[in-house]
C-alpha positions in Angstrom: 69.7 -29.4 23.2 70.7 -29.7 19.6 73.4 -32.2 18.7 75.7 -29.2 17.6 75.1 -27.6 20.9 75.9 -30.7 22.6 79.2 -31.3 20.8 80.3 -27.9 21.7 79.3 -28.1 25.3 81.2 -31.3 25.5 84.3 -29.7 24.2 84.9 -27.6 27.4 88.2 -29.1 28.0 90.3 -26.2 29.3 90.0 -27.1 33.1 91.8 -24.9 35.7 91.6 -22.0 33.4 90.6 -18.4 34.9 86.8 -18.2 35.0 85.7 -14.8 33.9 82.0 -13.9 33.8 80.7 -12.0 31.0 78.2 -9.7 32.9 75.5 -8.1 30.6 73.5 -6.3 33.3 70.2 -8.3 32.7 68.3 -11.3 34.2 70.5 -14.0 32.8 73.7 -12.6 33.9 72.4 -11.9 37.5 71.1 -15.4 37.6 74.4 -16.9 36.5 76.3 -15.2 39.4 73.6 -16.3 41.8 73.7 -19.9 40.7 77.7 -19.9 40.8 77.3 -18.7 44.5 74.8 -21.6 45.3 77.3 -24.1 43.9 80.3 -22.6 45.8 82.0 -21.5 42.6 83.9 -18.2 42.8 84.7 -16.6 39.5 88.1 -15.0 39.1 86.6 -12.0 37.5 83.4 -10.3 36.4 83.4 -7.9 33.5 80.7 -5.6 32.3 81.1 -3.5 29.0 79.5 -0.3 29.1 78.2 1.2 25.8 77.0 4.1 27.4 73.6 3.4 26.3 72.0 1.2 28.8 68.8 2.3 30.5 68.8 3.8 34.0 67.4 0.6 35.6 70.2 -1.5 34.4 72.9 0.9 35.8 70.9 0.8 39.1 70.9 -2.9 39.4 74.6 -3.0 38.6 75.3 -1.3 41.7 73.0 -3.6 43.6 75.0 -6.5 42.2 78.2 -4.8 43.1 77.1 -4.7 46.8 75.9 -8.4 46.4 79.2 -9.4 45.2 81.2 -7.8 47.9 78.8 -9.4 50.5 79.2 -13.0 49.2 82.9 -12.7 48.6 82.8 -12.4 44.8 85.3 -10.1 42.9 84.0 -6.6 42.1 82.3 -6.2 38.8 85.0 -4.5 36.3 83.4 -1.9 34.1 85.1 -1.5 30.9 84.7 0.8 27.8 85.7 0.9 24.2 89.5 1.7 24.2 90.1 2.4 20.3 91.1 6.0 19.7 87.8 7.2 18.2 85.8 5.3 20.9 87.6 7.3 23.6 86.6 10.4 21.8 83.1 9.5 21.1 82.7 8.0 24.7 79.6 6.0 23.8 77.8 4.1 21.0 75.3 6.7 20.8 77.7 9.4 20.2 79.5 7.4 17.5 76.1 7.0 15.8 75.4 10.7 15.9 78.8 11.6 14.6 78.6 9.3 11.6 74.9 9.7 11.0 74.6 5.9 11.2 72.0 3.4 12.9 73.6 0.8 15.2 75.0 -2.0 13.0 72.1 -4.4 13.9 69.8 -2.1 11.9 71.7 -3.1 8.7 71.9 -6.8 9.7 75.3 -7.0 11.3 76.6 -7.1 14.9 79.7 -5.0 14.8 78.1 -2.7 17.5 78.2 -5.6 20.0 81.7 -6.7 18.7 83.1 -3.3 19.0 81.5 -1.9 22.1 81.0 -5.0 24.3 83.1 -7.9 23.2 86.3 -6.2 22.2 86.6 -4.1 25.5 86.0 -7.3 27.6 88.6 -9.1 25.6 91.2 -6.4 25.9 90.6 -6.2 29.6 91.0 -10.0 30.0 94.3 -10.1 27.9 95.9 -7.5 30.1 94.6 -9.1 33.4 96.1 -12.4 32.3 99.3 -11.0 30.7 101.5 -11.8 33.7 99.6 -15.2 34.7 100.5 -17.2 31.6 97.2 -19.1 31.6 94.0 -19.3 29.4 90.7 -18.2 30.6 87.2 -19.7 30.4 84.5 -17.1 29.4 81.1 -17.7 31.2 78.3 -16.6 29.1 74.5 -16.2 30.3 72.6 -18.1 27.6 69.7 -19.6 29.3 68.2 -23.2 28.7 66.5 -23.0 25.4 68.9 -20.8 23.8 71.3 -23.6 22.7 71.0 -22.5 19.3 73.3 -19.5 20.4 75.9 -22.0 21.7 75.9 -23.7 18.2 77.1 -20.5 16.7 80.4 -20.6 18.8 83.3 -20.6 16.5 84.9 -24.0 16.9 88.4 -22.5 17.9 86.7 -20.8 20.7 84.4 -23.6 22.1 86.7 -25.0 24.6 87.1 -21.4 26.0 83.3 -20.9 26.6 81.1 -22.0 29.2 77.3 -21.6 29.5 76.3 -22.2 33.1 72.6 -21.7 32.9 72.5 -24.2 30.2 74.5 -26.6 32.3 72.0 -26.3 34.9 68.9 -26.4 32.8 67.8 -22.9 33.9 65.3 -21.2 31.6 64.2 -17.7 32.0 61.6 -18.3 34.5 64.1 -20.3 36.6 66.5 -17.3 36.5 63.9 -14.9 37.7 63.1 -17.4 40.5 66.6 -17.9 41.6 67.2 -14.1 41.7 64.3 -13.5 43.9 65.0 -16.5 46.2 68.5 -14.8 46.7 66.6 -11.6 47.9 67.6 -9.5 45.0 65.3 -7.4 42.8 64.8 -8.4 39.3 67.1 -6.5 36.9 64.8 -6.3 33.9 66.0 -6.3 30.4 69.5 -5.1 29.6 69.9 -3.4 26.1 70.9 0.0 24.7 67.8 2.3 24.7 68.3 2.6 20.9 68.7 -1.2 20.2 67.3 -2.2 16.6 66.4 -5.5 18.6 63.8 -3.4 20.5 60.2 -4.8 20.1 57.2 -2.6 19.5 55.9 -2.8 23.0 59.3 -2.0 24.3 59.4 1.1 22.1 56.2 2.2 23.9 57.6 1.2 27.3 60.5 3.4 26.7 58.4 6.3 25.8 56.4 5.8 29.1 59.3 5.1 31.3 62.1 7.2 29.8 60.7 9.7 27.3 64.0 11.6 27.2 65.8 8.4 26.1 63.3 7.8 23.5 63.8 11.4 22.1 67.4 10.8 21.9 66.9 7.4 20.1 64.7 9.1 17.5 67.3 11.8 17.0 69.8 9.0 16.1 67.1 7.6 13.7 66.3 11.0 12.2 69.9 12.1 11.5 70.6 8.6 9.8 67.5 8.8 7.5 68.1 12.6 6.9 71.7 11.9 5.7 73.3 14.4 7.9 76.3 12.4 8.5 79.3 11.3 6.3 77.6 8.0 5.5 74.6 9.5 3.7 70.9 8.8 4.0 69.5 5.5 4.8 66.1 3.9 4.3 66.4 1.7 7.4 64.7 2.8 10.7 66.0 1.9 14.1 64.0 -1.3 13.9 65.6 -2.2 10.7 62.4 -2.1 8.4 60.6 -0.6 11.3 60.9 3.3 11.5 60.3 4.1 15.1 59.0 7.6 14.6 56.5 6.2 12.0 55.4 3.4 14.1 54.8 5.8 17.0 52.7 8.0 14.8 50.7 5.1 13.5 50.2 3.8 17.0 48.9 7.1 18.3 46.4 7.7 15.3 45.1 4.1 15.3 43.9 3.9 18.9 47.0 2.7 20.8 47.0 -0.9 19.3 49.6 -2.1 21.6 48.5 -0.3 24.9 47.8 -3.7 26.6 51.1 -5.2 25.8 53.6 -2.7 27.3 55.8 -4.9 29.5 59.4 -5.9 30.1 60.4 -8.6 27.7 62.4 -11.6 28.6 66.1 -11.9 28.3 69.0 -9.6 27.0 69.2 -8.3 23.6 73.1 -8.5 23.4 75.1 -11.3 25.0 78.7 -11.1 25.5 
């Protein structure tokens, strides 16, 4: 662990605060719940922010974890969504992108899609939940061991309100998978929007193979943004930032399926909250 991450981890001084799990729907999040249960720690709340763009296997595993939480005496997973007026109208990040003719902000090098559709809905829910309790809360985040560089990015004023159980326990991604299976649960796979700019080339191919209708919707977001059909005007970016998904797929198909042997679920989660 880097010295900066060690310093931040050592600043977790708000003891007795409500423990709220930021549940992302992927392997790390599921393992975090399993590990808490193994250690006899019951979180006060578990919150999942739904962008409307997760893949079907993530939504399916969410209900599996709901049943598990009920079985072990954990609180039900609270599903929250964007509450800003326009978010309520759009209903999903996908619809927002289509309305504006924009790619998700990660395609332009920003993270406002996560801030707006994941972090903000969770924070709003937590503030309401704690309004009459008069206490602070500790947010439990599923960065696994080896991702301490993410911890080092925690703003100093928030550090004492953040906890990273997987790093505390020294669990890497393989440990997370093993403990989930040991609990008798299926592996959740990767959690990320089906049109996420962080998607790898092999994952684009997997999306086409497993969920072709979602790929078509992702390509429509890209097409509209590049064609300038929204108020934002045209962009040269593709869904993969410098990688234009539709061009990649055409090149892949015309060059003998270069990535055919690498179609597999990748590790981790693209967006942690």
